[in-house]
C-alpha positions in Angstrom: 0.2 0.0 -0.1 1.1 3.7 -0.7 0.0 6.9 1.1 0.1 10.2 -0.5 -0.8 13.5 0.8 -2.0 16.5 -1.6 -3.0 20.1 -0.8 -6.3 21.4 -2.6 -7.3 24.9 -2.9 -10.8 26.1 -3.2 -12.7 23.5 -1.3 -15.6 25.2 0.9 -18.0 22.6 1.9 -19.4 19.2 1.9 -20.0 19.3 -1.6 -16.6 20.0 -2.5 -15.4 17.1 -0.5 -17.6 14.8 -2.2 -16.8 16.1 -5.6 -12.9 15.7 -4.9 -13.7 12.2 -3.2 -15.4 10.7 -6.2 -13.2 12.0 -8.6 -10.0 11.0 -7.4 -11.7 7.5 -6.5 -11.9 6.7 -10.0 -8.2 6.6 -10.3 -7.0 2.9 -10.8 -5.5 1.2 -7.7 -6.9 4.1 -5.3 -8.3 2.0 -2.1 -9.4 5.0 0.0 -9.7 8.8 -0.1 -9.6 11.2 3.1 -10.4 14.7 2.4 -9.8 17.2 5.5 -12.0 20.3 4.5 -10.6 22.6 7.5 -7.0 21.9 6.1 -7.8 21.6 2.1 -5.4 18.2 2.6 -6.6 15.0 0.3 -4.8 11.6 1.7 -5.0 8.9 -1.0 -4.5 5.3 -0.1 -3.5 3.0 -3.2 -2.2 -0.2 -3.8 0.6 1.2 -5.7 1.9 5.0 -5.6 -0.4 7.1 -7.7 1.3 9.8 -9.9 1.0 13.6 -9.0 -0.3 14.5 -12.4 -2.9 12.1 -12.3 -4.2 13.5 -8.8 -4.2 16.9 -10.4 -5.9 15.9 -13.1 -8.9 14.3 -11.0 -8.9 17.3 -8.7 -9.1 19.6 -11.8 -12.0 17.4 -13.2 -13.9 18.3 -9.8 -13.4 21.8 -10.1 -10.5 22.4 -7.7 -6.6 23.1 -8.0 -3.4 21.2 -6.3 -1.5 23.4 -4.7 2.3 22.7 -4.1 
């Protein structure tokens, strides 16, 4: 198992959390997605390491942005 944490800008409500969770969960190999609205962090647990570009694309699809 692999765990990766990213920061996401623009999330303000539970709808945001659901949107990001749903899109990131679509990535092959993702086992769990935990979104912390108050800190803007998203923790992804996957079978193998997930490429940052794939995570950024999923977050973008949800309407938000990964920040470095």
